[in-house]
C-alpha positions as CSV (number, residue, x, y, z in Angstrom):
1,M,6.3,13.6,-17.4
2,A,8.6,13.7,-14.1
3,T,12.5,13.2,-15.0
4,T,15.3,12.5,-12.5
5,R,19.5,13.1,-13.5
6,T,18.5,8.8,-14.6
7,G,15.7,9.6,-16.6
8,P,12.0,9.2,-16.0
9,R,10.4,8.4,-12.8
10,V,8.0,5.6,-12.7
11,C,6.5,5.3,-9.3
12,V,5.2,2.0,-8.2
13,W,0.7,1.3,-8.6
14,M,-1.1,-1.9,-6.4
15,V,-3.4,-2.5,-8.0
16,A,-5.8,-5.3,-7.0
17,L,-8.0,-7.7,-8.6
18,P,-11.7,-9.3,-7.4
19,A,-11.3,-13.7,-8.3
20,P,-14.1,-15.6,-7.8
21,G,-14.1,-17.2,-5.0
22,G,-13.8,-14.3,-2.6
23,R,-9.8,-14.6,-3.7
24,E,-8.3,-11.6,-4.6
25,Y,-5.1,-11.0,-6.4
26,V,-2.5,-7.9,-5.6
27,Y,-0.1,-7.0,-7.9
28,R,2.4,-4.5,-8.3
29,V,2.3,-2.2,-11.3
30,Y,5.8,0.7,-12.7
31,A,4.4,3.9,-14.1
32,P,4.0,7.3,-14.1
33,P,3.3,8.7,-11.4
34,D,0.2,10.4,-13.5
35,A,0.0,7.4,-15.0
36,L,-3.7,6.8,-15.5
37,P,-5.9,4.4,-13.5
38,G,-7.5,2.7,-16.9
39,D,-3.6,2.1,-17.8
40,V,-2.9,0.8,-14.4
41,F,-5.4,-1.9,-14.4
42,W,-4.7,-3.3,-17.9
43,S,-0.7,-3.6,-17.1
44,A,-2.5,-5.7,-14.1
45,F,-4.8,-7.3,-16.1
46,H,-2.6,-8.2,-18.3
47,C,0.3,-9.6,-15.4
48,H,-2.7,-12.0,-14.6
49,D,-3.9,-13.4,-17.6
50,G,-0.1,-13.8,-18.8
51,S,1.5,-15.8,-15.9
52,Q,2.9,-19.1,-16.0
53,D,-0.2,-20.3,-13.8
54,A,-2.8,-18.4,-15.9
55,G,-4.1,-22.2,-15.7
56,R,-4.8,-23.1,-12.8
57,L,-5.2,-19.6,-11.4
58,P,-9.2,-18.1,-11.1
59,R,-10.3,-15.1,-13.8
60,V,-10.2,-12.5,-11.9
61,S,-12.9,-9.4,-13.1
62,D,-12.4,-8.3,-15.7
63,A,-14.1,-4.3,-14.7
64,F,-12.8,-2.0,-13.7
65,D,-14.8,0.1,-11.8
66,A,-14.2,-3.1,-9.3
67,A,-10.0,-3.5,-9.3
68,E,-8.6,-0.8,-6.4
69,I,-5.8,0.7,-7.6
70,W,-4.0,2.8,-5.0
71,R,0.0,4.4,-5.3
72,L,3.0,3.8,-2.8
73,D,4.7,6.7,-2.4
């Protein structure tokens, strides 16, 4: 993991998770630049699962292949 004078370098990752009815939820995940896509995916998935509105939100897909993951530079 790359480090800076203030600590480990962290990047912003975006993860789009599909939901029923054609909806899509996009989450911002902070992780190292060399993070594994699976780890970034599960961080986003658990953000959706643990949200306060989880009872009102449609269930997102837990299929890794259905998610879109990209890094913001």
